[in-house]
C-alpha positions as a Markdown table, in Angstrom:
| # | Residue | x | y | z |
|---|---|---|---|---|
| 1 | Met | 0.0 | 0.0 | 0.0 |
| 2 | Pro | 1.3 | 3.5 | -0.9 |
| 3 | Leu | 2.0 | 6.1 | 1.7 |
| 4 | Tyr | 0.2 | 9.4 | 1.2 |
| 5 | Glu | 0.9 | 12.8 | 2.9 |
| 6 | Tyr | -1.8 | 15.2 | 4.0 |
| 7 | Ile | -1.8 | 18.7 | 5.5 |
| 8 | Ala | -4.5 | 21.0 | 6.8 |
| 9 | Asp | -6.1 | 23.5 | 4.5 |
| 10 | Asn | -6.0 | 26.1 | 7.3 |
| 11 | Pro | -3.2 | 25.3 | 9.8 |
| 12 | Glu | -4.4 | 27.9 | 12.3 |
| 13 | Gln | -7.7 | 26.1 | 13.0 |
| 14 | Ala | -6.4 | 22.6 | 12.7 |
| 15 | Cys | -5.1 | 20.2 | 15.4 |
| 16 | Arg | -1.4 | 19.8 | 16.0 |
| 17 | Ile | -1.3 | 16.6 | 13.9 |
| 18 | Cys | -2.7 | 17.9 | 10.6 |
| 19 | Ala | -1.3 | 21.4 | 11.1 |
| 20 | Lys | 2.2 | 20.0 | 10.6 |
| 21 | Gly | 1.1 | 17.3 | 8.1 |
| 22 | Phe | 0.8 | 13.6 | 8.5 |
| 23 | Glu | 1.4 | 10.4 | 6.5 |
| 24 | Leu | -1.2 | 7.7 | 6.0 |
| 25 | Gln | -1.0 | 4.3 | 4.4 |
| 26 | Arg | -4.1 | 3.7 | 2.2 |
| 27 | Pro | -5.0 | 1.4 | -0.6 |
| 28 | Val | -4.7 | 2.8 | -4.1 |
| 29 | Asp | -8.4 | 2.3 | -4.9 |
| 30 | Arg | -9.7 | 4.5 | -2.0 |
| 31 | Ala | -10.5 | 8.1 | -2.5 |
| 32 | Pro | -8.2 | 10.7 | -0.9 |
| 33 | Leu | -9.1 | 11.9 | 2.6 |
| 34 | Glu | -11.1 | 15.1 | 2.8 |
| 35 | Cys | -10.9 | 15.7 | 6.5 |
| 36 | Cys | -8.5 | 14.9 | 9.4 |
| 37 | Pro | -9.3 | 11.7 | 11.2 |
| 38 | Leu | -8.6 | 13.4 | 14.5 |
| 39 | Cys | -10.2 | 16.8 | 14.4 |
| 40 | Arg | -12.4 | 16.5 | 11.3 |
| 41 | Arg | -11.0 | 19.7 | 9.7 |
| 42 | Pro | -10.4 | 19.8 | 5.9 |
| 43 | Val | -7.1 | 18.5 | 4.7 |
| 44 | Arg | -5.5 | 18.2 | 1.3 |
| 45 | Lys | -3.2 | 15.6 | -0.2 |
| 46 | Val | 0.4 | 16.8 | -0.7 |
| 47 | Ile | 2.5 | 15.7 | -3.6 |
| 48 | Ser | 5.9 | 14.6 | -2.2 |
| 49 | Leu | 9.2 | 13.9 | -3.8 |
| 50 | Pro | 9.9 | 10.2 | -4.7 |
| 51 | Asn | 12.6 | 8.4 | -2.8 |
| 52 | Thr | 15.4 | 7.7 | -5.3 |
| 53 | Pro | 18.9 | 6.6 | -4.5 |
| 54 | Arg | 21.6 | 9.1 | -5.3 |
| 55 | Val | 25.0 | 7.9 | -6.3 |
| 56 | Ser | 27.6 | 10.6 | -6.7 |
| 57 | Ala | 30.6 | 8.4 | -7.7 |
| 58 | Pro | 31.1 | 4.8 | -8.6 |
| 59 | Leu | 32.2 | 2.5 | -5.7 |
| 60 | Ser | 35.8 | 1.6 | -5.4 |
| 61 | Val | 36.8 | -2.1 | -5.2 |
| 62 | Ser | 37.6 | -1.8 | -1.5 |
| 63 | Ala | 34.3 | 0.0 | -0.7 |
| 64 | Ala | 32.4 | -2.6 | -2.7 |
| 65 | Lys | 34.1 | -5.4 | -0.7 |
| 66 | Asn | 33.3 | -3.7 | 2.6 |
| 67 | Ala | 29.7 | -3.4 | 1.5 |
| 68 | Gly | 29.6 | -7.2 | 1.0 |
| 69 | Phe | 29.8 | -7.5 | -2.8 |
| 70 | Ser | 31.9 | -10.0 | -4.6 |
| 71 | Ile | 34.3 | -8.5 | -7.1 |
| 72 | Leu | 35.0 | -10.5 | -10.2 |
| 73 | Lys | 37.7 | -9.6 | -12.9 |
| 74 | Arg | 37.7 | -11.1 | -16.4 |
| 75 | Arg | 40.8 | -13.2 | -16.8 |
| 76 | Asp | 40.2 | -15.1 | -20.1 |
| 77 | Gln | 37.3 | -15.7 | -22.5 |
| 78 | Gly | 34.4 | -16.7 | -20.2 |
| 79 | Val | 36.7 | -17.1 | -17.2 |
| 80 | Tyr | 36.3 | -14.7 | -14.2 |
| 81 | Glu | 38.5 | -14.6 | -11.1 |
| 82 | Lys | 37.4 | -13.4 | -7.7 |
| 83 | Leu | 39.4 | -10.5 | -6.3 |
């Protein structure tokens, strides 16, 4: 189930939960919330940034080994040797 973010339409009149915003796990086929489950004030769905991994530089051989990866180097045609 996806995670949706909601925030109050008017934070000054909202409860402390929806004034700051909250996350809610809901099925995809359900309609978005129209009011806060706690204070029943109007809320709106917030479009959030997707969580994508950011790799700034390729891993070195030693960093890959420390992370638990097996490093293979091609020795001959179809033959690989573990470093």
